[in-house]
The first five atom37 places (N, CA, C, CB, O) and aatype in JSON, in Angstrom:
{
  "aatype": [20, 20, 20, 20, 20, 20, 20, 20, 20, 20, 20, 20, 20, 20, 20, 20, 20, 20, 20, 20, 20, 20, 20, 20, 20, 20, 20, 20, 20, 20, 20, 20, 20, 20, 20, 20, 20, 20, 20, 20, 20, 20, 20, 20, 20, 20, 20, 20, 20, 20, 20, 20, 20, 20, 20, 20, 20, 20, 20, 20, 20, 20, 20, 20, 20, 20, 20, 20, 20, 20, 20, 20, 20, 20, 20, 20, 20, 20, 20, 20, 20, 20, 20, 20, 20, 20],
  "atom_mask": [
    [1, 1, 1, 1, 1],
    [1, 1, 1, 1, 1],
    [1, 1, 1, 1, 1],
    [1, 1, 1, 1, 1],
    [1, 1, 1, 1, 1],
    [1, 1, 1, 1, 1],
    [1, 1, 1, 1, 1],
    [1, 1, 1, 1, 1],
    [1, 1, 1, 1, 1],
    [1, 1, 1, 1, 1],
    [1, 1, 1, 1, 1],
    [1, 1, 1, 1, 1],
    [1, 1, 1, 1, 1],
    [1, 1, 1, 1, 1],
    [1, 1, 1, 1, 1],
    [1, 1, 1, 1, 1],
    [1, 1, 1, 1, 1],
    [1, 1, 1, 1, 1],
    [1, 1, 1, 1, 1],
    [1, 1, 1, 1, 1],
    [1, 1, 1, 1, 1],
    [1, 1, 1, 1, 1],
    [1, 1, 1, 1, 1],
    [1, 1, 1, 1, 1],
    [1, 1, 1, 1, 1],
    [1, 1, 1, 1, 1],
    [1, 1, 1, 1, 1],
    [1, 1, 1, 1, 1],
    [1, 1, 1, 1, 1],
    [1, 1, 1, 1, 1],
    [1, 1, 1, 1, 1],
    [1, 1, 1, 1, 1],
    [1, 1, 1, 1, 1],
    [1, 1, 1, 1, 1],
    [1, 1, 1, 1, 1],
    [1, 1, 1, 1, 1],
    [1, 1, 1, 1, 1],
    [1, 1, 1, 1, 1],
    [1, 1, 1, 1, 1],
    [1, 1, 1, 1, 1],
    [1, 1, 1, 1, 1],
    [1, 1, 1, 1, 1],
    [1, 1, 1, 1, 1],
    [1, 1, 1, 1, 1],
    [1, 1, 1, 1, 1],
    [1, 1, 1, 1, 1],
    [1, 1, 1, 1, 1],
    [1, 1, 1, 1, 1],
    [1, 1, 1, 1, 1],
    [1, 1, 1, 1, 1],
    [1, 1, 1, 1, 1],
    [1, 1, 1, 1, 1],
    [1, 1, 1, 1, 1],
    [1, 1, 1, 1, 1],
    [1, 1, 1, 1, 1],
    [1, 1, 1, 1, 1],
    [1, 1, 1, 1, 1],
    [1, 1, 1, 1, 1],
    [1, 1, 1, 1, 1],
    [1, 1, 1, 1, 1],
    [1, 1, 1, 1, 1],
    [1, 1, 1, 1, 1],
    [1, 1, 1, 1, 1],
    [1, 1, 1, 1, 1],
    [1, 1, 1, 1, 1],
    [1, 1, 1, 1, 1],
    [1, 1, 1, 1, 1],
    [1, 1, 1, 1, 1],
    [1, 1, 1, 1, 1],
    [1, 1, 1, 1, 1],
    [1, 1, 1, 1, 1],
    [1, 1, 1, 1, 1],
    [1, 1, 1, 1, 1],
    [1, 1, 1, 1, 1],
    [1, 1, 1, 1, 1],
    [1, 1, 1, 1, 1],
    [1, 1, 1, 1, 1],
    [1, 1, 1, 1, 1],
    [1, 1, 1, 1, 1],
    [1, 1, 1, 1, 1],
    [1, 1, 1, 1, 1],
    [1, 1, 1, 1, 1],
    [1, 1, 1, 1, 1],
    [1, 1, 1, 1, 1],
    [1, 1, 1, 1, 1],
    [1, 1, 1, 1, 1]
  ],
  "atom_positions": [
    [[7.26, -1.38, 5.04], [6.1, -0.96, 5.77], [5.06, -0.51, 4.77], [6.45, 0.16, 6.79], [5.33, 0.34, 3.92]],
    [[3.89, -1.06, 4.85], [2.79, -0.65, 3.98], [1.96, 0.4, 4.68], [1.92, -1.86, 3.59], [1.62, 0.28, 5.85]],
    [[1.64, 1.45, 3.93], [0.72, 2.48, 4.39], [-0.17, 2.85, 3.22], [1.48, 3.74, 4.94], [0.32, 3.05, 2.11]],
    [[-1.45, 2.94, 3.45], [-2.39, 3.33, 2.41], [-3.69, 3.73, 3.08], [-2.62, 2.19, 1.37], [-4.04, 3.22, 4.14]],
    [[-4.41, 4.62, 2.44], [-5.7, 5.02, 2.97], [-6.81, 4.85, 1.95], [-5.65, 6.45, 3.43], [-7.99, 4.87, 2.3]],
    [[-6.43, 4.68, 0.71], [-7.37, 4.54, -0.39], [-6.76, 3.66, -1.47], [-7.77, 5.92, -0.98], [-5.56, 3.4, -1.47]],
    [[-7.6, 3.21, -2.36], [-7.13, 2.5, -3.55], [-7.71, 3.24, -4.75], [-7.56, 0.98, -3.53], [-8.83, 2.95, -5.18]],
    [[-6.96, 4.19, -5.27], [-7.44, 5.07, -6.34], [-6.56, 4.94, -7.58], [-7.48, 6.52, -5.87], [-5.36, 4.7, -7.48]],
    [[-7.18, 5.12, -8.73], [-6.4, 5.21, -9.96], [-5.88, 6.64, -10.09], [-7.26, 4.8, -11.21], [-6.34, 7.55, -9.4]],
    [[-4.92, 6.83, -10.98], [-4.42, 8.18, -11.22], [-5.53, 9.07, -11.78], [-3.21, 8.15, -12.18], [-5.55, 10.27, -11.49]],
    [[-6.44, 8.51, -12.58], [-7.57, 9.29, -13.09], [-8.49, 9.71, -11.94], [-8.37, 8.46, -14.13], [-9.0, 10.83, -11.95]],
    [[-8.69, 8.84, -10.95], [-9.49, 9.19, -9.77], [-8.85, 10.36, -9.03], [-9.63, 7.98, -8.82], [-9.53, 11.31, -8.64]],
    [[-7.54, 10.29, -8.85], [-6.82, 11.34, -8.13], [-6.92, 12.65, -8.89], [-5.34, 10.95, -7.92], [-7.16, 13.7, -8.29]],
    [[-6.74, 12.61, -10.21], [-6.84, 13.82, -11.03], [-8.23, 14.44, -10.91], [-6.52, 13.51, -12.5], [-8.34, 15.66, -10.8]],
    [[-9.27, 13.63, -10.93], [-10.64, 14.15, -10.81], [-10.86, 14.82, -9.46], [-11.66, 13.02, -11.01], [-11.48, 15.88, -9.39]],
    [[-10.35, 14.23, -8.41], [-10.51, 14.82, -7.08], [-9.7, 16.11, -6.95], [-10.09, 13.81, -5.99], [-10.16, 17.08, -6.34]],
    [[-8.5, 16.12, -7.52], [-7.7, 17.35, -7.51], [-8.39, 18.45, -8.31], [-6.29, 17.08, -8.08], [-8.33, 19.62, -7.92]],
    [[-9.03, 18.1, -9.41], [-9.77, 19.08, -10.21], [-10.83, 19.76, -9.36], [-10.42, 18.41, -11.43], [-10.98, 20.99, -9.4]],
    [[-11.56, 18.97, -8.59], [-12.58, 19.54, -7.71], [-12.0, 20.46, -6.66], [-13.36, 18.44, -7.05], [-12.56, 21.52, -6.38]],
    [[-10.91, 20.06, -6.07], [-10.27, 20.86, -5.02], [-9.7, 22.16, -5.58], [-9.15, 20.06, -4.34], [-9.86, 23.22, -4.97]],
    [[-9.06, 22.09, -6.73], [-8.38, 23.25, -7.29], [-9.29, 24.15, -8.11], [-7.23, 22.8, -8.14], [-8.97, 25.32, -8.35]],
    [[-10.43, 23.61, -8.53], [-11.36, 24.42, -9.31], [-10.99, 24.56, -10.78], [-11.45, 25.77, -8.71], [-11.53, 25.42, -11.47]],
    [[-10.09, 23.73, -11.25], [-9.77, 23.71, -12.68], [-9.36, 22.29, -13.06], [-8.62, 24.73, -13.02], [-8.97, 21.5, -12.2]],
    [[-9.45, 21.98, -14.35], [-9.19, 20.6, -14.77], [-7.75, 20.15, -14.5], [-9.49, 20.46, -16.24], [-6.8, 20.89, -14.74]],
    [[-7.64, 18.95, -14.0], [-6.35, 18.28, -13.83], [-6.49, 16.92, -14.5], [-5.93, 18.14, -12.29], [-7.48, 16.22, -14.28]],
    [[-5.53, 16.55, -15.31], [-5.61, 15.23, -15.94], [-4.28, 14.51, -15.78], [-5.99, 15.35, -17.43], [-3.22, 15.13, -15.76]],
    [[-4.37, 13.22, -15.67], [-3.18, 12.38, -15.56], [-2.72, 12.01, -16.96], [-3.46, 11.11, -14.72], [-3.51, 11.55, -17.78]],
    [[-1.45, 12.21, -17.22], [-0.85, 11.82, -18.49], [0.33, 10.92, -18.18], [-0.41, 13.08, -19.34], [1.3, 11.34, -17.55]],
    [[0.25, 9.68, -18.62], [1.36, 8.75, -18.39], [2.53, 9.13, -19.3], [0.93, 7.28, -18.64], [2.36, 9.35, -20.5]],
    [[3.69, 9.2, -18.72], [4.88, 9.59, -19.47], [5.38, 8.43, -20.32], [5.99, 10.07, -18.51], [5.33, 7.28, -19.89]],
    [[5.87, 8.72, -21.53], [6.46, 7.66, -22.35], [7.69, 7.07, -21.64], [6.87, 8.22, -23.75], [8.39, 7.76, -20.9]],
    [[7.93, 5.79, -21.88], [9.04, 5.1, -21.22], [10.36, 5.84, -21.38], [9.18, 3.7, -21.77], [11.1, 5.99, -20.41]],
    [[10.66, 6.31, -22.58], [11.94, 6.99, -22.81], [12.07, 8.25, -21.95], [12.09, 7.35, -24.29], [13.16, 8.57, -21.49]],
    [[10.98, 8.95, -21.75], [11.01, 10.15, -20.9], [11.25, 9.77, -19.44], [9.7, 10.94, -21.04], [11.99, 10.45, -18.73]],
    [[10.61, 8.7, -19.0], [10.83, 8.23, -17.62], [12.3, 7.86, -17.43], [9.92, 7.01, -17.3], [12.91, 8.24, -16.44]],
    [[12.85, 7.11, -18.37], [14.26, 6.71, -18.28], [15.16, 7.93, -18.25], [14.64, 5.79, -19.45], [16.1, 7.99, -17.46]],
    [[14.89, 8.91, -19.11], [15.7, 10.12, -19.17], [15.66, 10.88, -17.85], [15.23, 11.02, -20.31], [16.69, 11.38, -17.38]],
    [[14.49, 10.97, -17.24], [14.34, 11.76, -16.02], [14.69, 10.98, -14.75], [12.93, 12.26, -15.92], [15.21, 11.56, -13.8]],
    [[14.4, 9.67, -14.75], [14.52, 8.9, -13.51], [15.46, 7.71, -13.61], [13.18, 8.43, -13.09], [15.69, 7.02, -12.62]],
    [[15.99, 7.46, -14.79], [16.91, 6.34, -14.97], [16.18, 5.0, -15.03], [17.91, 6.31, -13.85], [14.96, 4.92, -14.98]],
    [[16.98, 3.96, -15.15], [16.42, 2.6, -15.27], [15.68, 2.17, -14.0], [17.54, 1.61, -15.57], [14.67, 1.47, -14.09]],
    [[16.17, 2.58, -12.83], [15.47, 2.21, -11.59], [14.07, 2.82, -11.56], [16.26, 2.68, -10.35], [13.11, 2.15, -11.17]],
    [[13.95, 4.06, -11.98], [12.64, 4.7, -12.05], [11.73, 3.99, -13.03], [12.78, 6.17, -12.45], [10.53, 3.83, -12.77]],
    [[12.3, 3.56, -14.15], [11.51, 2.84, -15.15], [11.04, 1.51, -14.61], [12.32, 2.63, -16.42], [9.9, 1.11, -14.86]],
    [[11.89, 0.81, -13.86], [11.47, -0.47, -13.25], [10.3, -0.26, -12.29], [12.66, -1.13, -12.5], [9.37, -1.06, -12.25]],
    [[10.35, 0.84, -11.53], [9.27, 1.13, -10.6], [7.96, 1.39, -11.36], [9.63, 2.34, -9.71], [6.92, 0.83, -11.02]],
    [[8.02, 2.25, -12.39], [6.81, 2.55, -13.17], [6.28, 1.3, -13.86], [7.1, 3.63, -14.2], [5.07, 1.09, -13.93]],
    [[7.18, 0.47, -14.38], [6.76, -0.76, -15.04], [6.05, -1.68, -14.04], [7.97, -1.48, -15.67], [5.03, -2.3, -14.37]],
    [[6.57, -1.78, -12.83], [5.93, -2.59, -11.79], [4.51, -2.1, -11.51], [6.77, -2.57, -10.49], [3.57, -2.89, -11.49]],
    [[4.37, -0.79, -11.3], [3.04, -0.25, -11.01], [2.09, -0.44, -12.19], [3.13, 1.23, -10.65], [0.91, -0.73, -12.0]],
    [[2.59, -0.29, -13.41], [1.76, -0.43, -14.6], [1.32, -1.88, -14.8], [2.51, 0.08, -15.83], [0.17, -2.14, -15.14]],
    [[2.24, -2.82, -14.6], [1.95, -4.22, -14.92], [1.35, -5.0, -13.76], [3.2, -4.89, -15.37], [0.47, -5.84, -13.97]],
    [[1.79, -4.76, -12.56], [1.31, -5.52, -11.4], [0.43, -4.68, -10.48], [2.49, -6.07, -10.61], [-0.54, -5.18, -9.92]],
    [[0.77, -3.43, -10.33], [0.01, -2.55, -9.45], [0.42, -2.72, -8.0], [-1.47, -2.81, -9.6], [1.21, -3.61, -7.66]],
    [[-0.11, -1.88, -7.18], [0.16, -1.9, -5.75], [-1.15, -2.23, -5.06], [0.75, -0.53, -5.23], [-2.12, -1.49, -5.17]],
    [[-1.17, -3.34, -4.36], [-2.4, -3.79, -3.71], [-2.13, -3.93, -2.22], [-2.91, -5.13, -4.32], [-1.15, -4.55, -1.81]],
    [[-3.01, -3.36, -1.43], [-2.85, -3.44, 0.02], [-4.23, -3.63, 0.65], [-2.15, -2.16, 0.59], [-5.22, -3.1, 0.17]],
    [[-4.27, -4.38, 1.7], [-5.5, -4.64, 2.45], [-5.63, -3.53, 3.49], [-5.49, -6.07, 3.12], [-5.09, -3.64, 4.59]],
    [[-6.36, -2.48, 3.15], [-6.47, -1.31, 4.02], [-7.12, -1.66, 5.37], [-7.26, -0.2, 3.33], [-6.61, -1.22, 6.4]],
    [[-8.22, -2.42, 5.4], [-8.77, -2.79, 6.71], [-7.77, -3.54, 7.59], [-10.01, -3.64, 6.52], [-7.73, -3.34, 8.81]],
    [[-6.96, -4.41, 6.98], [-5.94, -5.13, 7.76], [-4.89, -4.17, 8.3], [-5.26, -6.22, 6.9], [-4.43, -4.32, 9.43]],
    [[-4.5, -3.18, 7.5], [-3.55, -2.17, 7.99], [-4.12, -1.41, 9.18], [-3.19, -1.18, 6.86], [-3.43, -1.17, 10.16]],
    [[-5.38, -1.04, 9.07], [-6.01, -0.29, 10.16], [-6.06, -1.14, 11.43], [-7.43, 0.15, 9.76], [-5.87, -0.62, 12.53]],
    [[-6.32, -2.41, 11.29], [-6.31, -3.29, 12.47], [-4.9, -3.4, 13.03], [-6.86, -4.69, 12.11], [-4.7, -3.32, 14.25]],
    [[-3.92, -3.58, 12.15], [-2.54, -3.73, 12.6], [-2.03, -2.49, 13.33], [-1.63, -4.03, 11.41], [-1.38, -2.6, 14.37]],
    [[-2.31, -1.32, 12.79], [-1.81, -0.07, 13.38], [-2.73, 0.49, 14.46], [-1.62, 0.97, 12.3], [-2.32, 1.34, 15.25]],
    [[-3.97, 0.0, 14.5], [-4.91, 0.48, 15.51], [-5.43, 1.88, 15.25], [-4.25, 0.44, 16.84], [-5.92, 2.55, 16.17]],
    [[-5.34, 2.33, 14.01], [-5.86, 3.65, 13.64], [-6.57, 3.55, 12.3], [-4.71, 4.71, 13.58], [-6.35, 2.61, 11.53]],
    [[-7.42, 4.52, 12.03], [-8.08, 4.61, 10.73], [-7.17, 5.41, 9.81], [-9.51, 5.26, 10.84], [-6.77, 6.52, 10.15]],
    [[-6.85, 4.85, 8.65], [-5.99, 5.53, 7.7], [-6.74, 6.7, 7.05], [-5.48, 4.54, 6.62], [-7.94, 6.62, 6.81]],
    [[-6.03, 7.76, 6.78], [-6.61, 8.95, 6.15], [-6.93, 8.65, 4.69], [-5.66, 10.16, 6.26], [-6.08, 8.16, 3.94]],
    [[-8.16, 8.96, 4.29], [-8.57, 8.81, 2.9], [-8.13, 10.05, 2.11], [-10.11, 8.59, 2.78], [-7.96, 11.12, 2.69]],
    [[-7.96, 9.88, 0.81], [-7.47, 10.98, -0.03], [-8.41, 12.18, 0.03], [-7.32, 10.51, -1.48], [-7.95, 13.32, 0.11]],
    [[-9.72, 11.94, -0.01], [-10.68, 13.06, 0.07], [-10.56, 13.81, 1.4], [-12.11, 12.54, -0.1], [-10.72, 15.03, 1.43]],
    [[-10.27, 13.1, 2.47], [-10.07, 13.75, 3.77], [-8.8, 14.6, 3.76], [-9.99, 12.7, 4.9], [-8.79, 15.72, 4.27]],
    [[-7.75, 14.07, 3.16], [-6.51, 14.83, 3.02], [-6.77, 16.11, 2.22], [-5.42, 13.98, 2.34], [-6.33, 17.19, 2.61]],
    [[-7.48, 15.98, 1.09], [-7.74, 17.14, 0.24], [-8.56, 18.21, 0.95], [-8.44, 16.72, -1.02], [-8.36, 19.41, 0.75]],
    [[-9.5, 17.77, 1.79], [-10.36, 18.73, 2.49], [-9.53, 19.72, 3.3], [-11.34, 17.99, 3.4], [-9.87, 20.9, 3.35]],
    [[-8.48, 19.26, 3.92], [-7.65, 20.11, 4.78], [-6.41, 20.66, 4.08], [-7.23, 19.34, 5.99], [-5.72, 21.52, 4.64]],
    [[-6.12, 20.18, 2.88], [-4.89, 20.6, 2.18], [-5.03, 22.02, 1.66], [-4.58, 19.63, 1.02], [-6.1, 22.44, 1.22]],
    [[-3.93, 22.75, 1.72], [-3.88, 24.11, 1.18], [-2.87, 24.09, 0.04], [-3.47, 25.17, 2.29], [-1.71, 23.73, 0.22]],
    [[-3.33, 24.48, -1.13], [-2.47, 24.54, -2.3], [-2.22, 26.0, -2.64], [-3.09, 23.78, -3.51], [-3.16, 26.73, -2.95]],
    [[-0.98, 26.41, -2.59], [-0.62, 27.79, -2.89], [-0.04, 27.88, -4.29], [0.38, 28.35, -1.84], [0.69, 26.98, -4.72]],
    [[-0.36, 28.95, -5.01], [0.25, 29.12, -6.33], [1.77, 29.18, -6.22], [-0.28, 30.4, -7.02], [2.32, 29.62, -5.2]],
    [[2.44, 28.75, -7.26], [3.91, 28.7, -7.25], [4.52, 29.91, -7.94], [4.4, 27.43, -7.91], [5.7, 29.87, -8.28]],
    [[3.79, 30.97, -8.15], [4.37, 32.14, -8.8], [4.56, 33.28, -7.85], [3.53, 32.59, -9.94], [5.04, 34.34, -8.25]]
  ]
}
Protein backbone atom coordinates (compact mmCIF):
# COMPACT_ATOMS: atom_id res chain seq x y z
CA UNK A 1 0.00 0.00 0.00
CA UNK A 2 1.45 3.35 -0.99
CA UNK A 3 0.85 6.38 1.19
CA UNK A 4 2.50 9.75 0.77
CA UNK A 5 1.62 13.38 1.17
CA UNK A 6 4.79 15.07 -0.03
CA UNK A 7 7.94 14.40 -1.97
CA UNK A 8 10.70 15.87 0.19
CA UNK A 9 14.41 15.31 0.55
CA UNK A 10 15.87 14.67 3.98
CA UNK A 11 17.42 18.17 3.79
CA UNK A 12 13.92 19.60 3.15
CA UNK A 13 12.57 17.76 6.18
CA UNK A 14 15.47 18.95 8.36
CA UNK A 15 14.87 22.57 7.30
CA UNK A 16 11.17 22.35 8.12
CA UNK A 17 11.90 20.71 11.48
CA UNK A 18 14.38 23.51 12.23
CA UNK A 19 11.61 26.06 11.74
CA UNK A 20 9.17 24.14 13.92
CA UNK A 21 11.64 23.47 16.74
CA UNK A 22 13.35 26.85 16.66
CA UNK A 23 16.86 25.43 16.44
CA UNK A 24 18.98 23.96 13.67
CA UNK A 25 18.32 20.39 12.58
CA UNK A 26 20.48 18.79 9.92
CA UNK A 27 20.35 15.46 8.16
CA UNK A 28 23.49 13.37 8.37
CA UNK A 29 23.60 10.19 6.32
CA UNK A 30 25.04 7.34 8.33
CA UNK A 31 28.06 5.44 6.99
CA UNK A 32 27.19 2.01 5.58
CA UNK A 33 29.07 0.16 8.33
CA UNK A 34 27.09 2.00 11.01
CA UNK A 35 23.80 1.16 9.29
CA UNK A 36 24.79 -2.51 9.10
CA UNK A 37 25.85 -2.52 12.76
CA UNK A 38 22.58 -0.95 13.92
CA UNK A 39 20.09 -2.40 11.43
CA UNK A 40 21.77 -5.41 9.85
CA UNK A 41 22.00 -6.30 6.19
CA UNK A 42 18.24 -5.89 5.63
CA UNK A 43 18.42 -2.32 6.90
CA UNK A 44 21.38 -1.67 4.63
CA UNK A 45 19.48 -3.02 1.61
CA UNK A 46 16.62 -0.64 2.41
CA UNK A 47 18.93 2.39 2.73
CA UNK A 48 20.77 1.41 -0.45
CA UNK A 49 17.45 1.20 -2.31
CA UNK A 50 16.39 4.66 -1.15
CA UNK A 51 19.82 6.12 -1.93
CA UNK A 52 20.14 4.58 -5.40
CA UNK A 53 16.57 4.37 -6.70
CA UNK A 54 14.52 6.48 -4.32
CA UNK A 55 10.85 6.23 -3.51
CA UNK A 56 8.55 7.73 -6.11
CA UNK A 57 4.80 7.92 -5.79
CA UNK A 58 2.11 9.71 -7.77
CA UNK A 59 0.46 11.68 -4.96
CA UNK A 60 -2.46 13.02 -7.06
CA UNK A 61 -3.22 9.45 -8.17
CA UNK A 62 -3.19 8.30 -4.53
CA UNK A 63 -5.59 11.06 -3.59
CA UNK A 64 -7.93 10.03 -6.39
CA UNK A 65 -7.68 6.36 -5.43
CA UNK A 66 -8.37 6.95 -1.72
CA UNK A 67 -10.80 9.82 -2.25
CA UNK A 68 -9.02 12.03 0.28
CA UNK A 69 -6.35 14.71 0.24
CA UNK A 70 -3.12 13.39 1.74
CA UNK A 71 -1.62 15.36 4.62
CA UNK A 72 1.42 17.42 3.65
CA UNK A 73 4.45 17.48 5.94
CA UNK A 74 4.03 21.20 6.72
CA UNK A 75 0.41 20.54 7.75
CA UNK A 76 1.53 17.71 10.01
CA UNK A 77 4.18 19.95 11.60
CA UNK A 78 1.69 22.75 12.22
CA UNK A 79 -0.31 20.53 14.58
CA UNK A 80 2.56 18.40 15.93
CA UNK A 81 3.68 18.83 19.52
CA UNK A 82 7.28 18.00 20.29
CA UNK A 83 8.07 17.54 23.97
CA UNK A 84 11.60 17.54 25.38
CA UNK A 85 12.87 14.09 26.28
CA UNK A 86 14.48 15.05 29.58
